[in-house]
C-alpha positions in Angstrom: 0.0 0.0 0.0 1.2 3.5 -0.7 -0.7 6.6 0.3 -0.2 10.3 1.3 -1.4 11.2 4.8 -2.0 14.6 6.2 -0.8 14.6 9.8 -3.3 15.7 12.5 -2.5 17.5 15.7 -3.3 14.4 17.7 -0.8 12.4 15.6 1.9 15.1 16.1 1.2 15.1 19.9 1.3 11.3 20.1 4.3 11.2 17.7 2.7 8.3 15.8 0.4 7.5 13.0 -1.8 4.4 12.9 -2.1 2.8 9.5 -5.4 1.1 8.3 -3.6 -2.3 7.9 -0.9 -4.2 9.8 2.6 -3.9 8.3 4.2 -7.1 7.1 7.8 -6.0 7.5 8.7 -2.9 9.5 12.1 -2.6 7.8 10.4 -2.4 4.4 8.3 0.7 5.2 9.1 3.8 3.1 8.3 7.1 5.0 8.8 10.3 3.1 7.7 13.8 4.3 6.4 15.7 1.2 9.2 17.6 -0.4 11.7 15.7 1.7 13.8 12.6 1.6 13.1 9.0 2.5 13.5 8.3 6.3 15.4 5.3 7.7 13.4 2.6 9.6 14.9 2.1 13.1 16.7 5.4 13.0 14.1 8.0 12.1 11.0 6.0 13.0 9.9 2.5 14.2 7.0 0.2 13.2 5.0 -2.0 15.5 1.9 -3.7 14.0 0.1 -1.0 12.2 1.7 1.9 14.1 4.6 4.1 13.0 6.1 6.2 15.7 9.0 8.6 15.9 9.2 9.6 19.6 12.9 10.2 20.4 14.0 9.2 16.9 15.2 11.2 13.9 11.8 12.5 12.9 11.0 13.8 16.4 10.4 17.5 16.2 10.6 17.7 12.4 6.9 17.1 11.6 4.0 19.5 12.1 0.2 19.4 11.9 -1.0 19.4 8.2 2.4 18.1 6.9 1.9 15.6 4.1 3.8 12.3 4.4 4.0 9.4 1.9 4.0 6.0 3.5 4.4 2.8 1.5 4.4 -0.7 3.0 3.3 -4.2 2.4 0.5 -5.6 4.6 0.3 -9.1 6.1 -2.8 -9.6 3.9 -1.5 -7.8 0.8 -2.0 -9.2 -2.8 -0.3 -6.2 -4.4 3.3 -5.9 -5.6 5.5 -3.0 -4.8 8.5 -1.9 -6.8 10.4 0.9 -8.4 11.5 2.0 -11.9 14.4 4.3 -12.7 14.1 6.5 -15.7 16.8 8.6 -17.4 14.8 11.1 -19.4 15.2 11.3 -23.1 14.6 14.4 -25.2 11.4 12.8 -26.5 10.1 12.3 -23.0 10.9 15.9 -22.1 9.0 17.1 -25.2 6.0 14.8 -24.4 6.3 15.7 -20.7 5.5 12.1 -19.8 6.9 8.6 -19.1 5.4 5.2 -19.4 5.4 2.8 -16.4 5.7 -0.9 -16.8 2.6 -1.6 -14.7 -0.6 0.3 -13.9 -0.5 1.6 -10.3 -3.2 0.4 -8.0 -3.6 3.9 -6.6 -2.6 7.1 -8.3 -2.3 8.9 -5.0 0.3 6.3 -3.8 2.8 6.8 -6.6 6.1 8.2 -5.3 8.2 10.2 -7.7 11.7 11.4 -6.8 14.0 13.3 -9.2 17.5 12.1 -8.3 19.1 14.9 -6.2 15.7 16.6 -5.6 12.8 16.4 -3.2 9.9 13.9 -3.4 7.0 15.1 -5.6 3.3 15.2 -4.8 0.8 13.4 -7.0 -1.8 15.7 -8.4 0.3 18.8 -7.6 3.6 18.0 -9.3 2.6 15.2 -11.7 -0.5 13.1 -12.7 -1.1 9.4 -13.5 -3.5 8.0 -16.1 -3.3 4.3 -16.6 0.5 3.6 -17.1 1.3 7.2 -18.1 3.0 9.5 -15.6 2.8 13.1 -16.9 4.0 16.5 -15.6 2.4 18.7 -18.3 0.9 21.7 -16.6 2.0 20.5 -13.1 4.7 21.5 -10.7 7.4 19.6 -12.5 6.6 21.3 -15.9 9.6 23.2 -17.1 11.9 21.9 -14.4 13.1 18.6 -16.0 15.7 18.2 -18.7 17.0 15.4 -20.9 19.3 13.0 -18.9 17.6 13.9 -15.6 16.8 10.7 -13.6 13.5 9.9 -12.0 12.9 7.2 -9.5 9.3 6.1 -9.4 7.9 3.8 -6.6 4.4 2.3 -6.9 2.3 -0.7 -6.3 0.4 -2.8 -8.8 -1.7 -6.0 -8.9 
């Protein structure tokens, strides 16, 4: 599963977020504050059952109410696959302002896009997904990418 969450004041106070499903493998959780970099399990946060907490860890004090975070994980009852693709953008992809994924994502909101050397991008704001096409035309990434830039895309599919 891969979704963006908007942190509430109670989650900030408790220094934890409870996911809707139990996590299969805590070390396989990807936690990325919007516009930030991936956090390290065990160092920046810990996972127990369906709860991610950061009390006394690297994320402690760095998150605030209404922050968006992207959390990706496999659940103990998951039938979806999770993986990544690395793209080195061609002049044709820059002109078309889109790339084609190998699989159709199960959730457009759960696609994680990271320009190598840049911050995580937000679906709907910085890029859009339609079927297997990831596009940045008219979005936040429009005009910021160039040929030979590299994009890392994480997503889940059936």
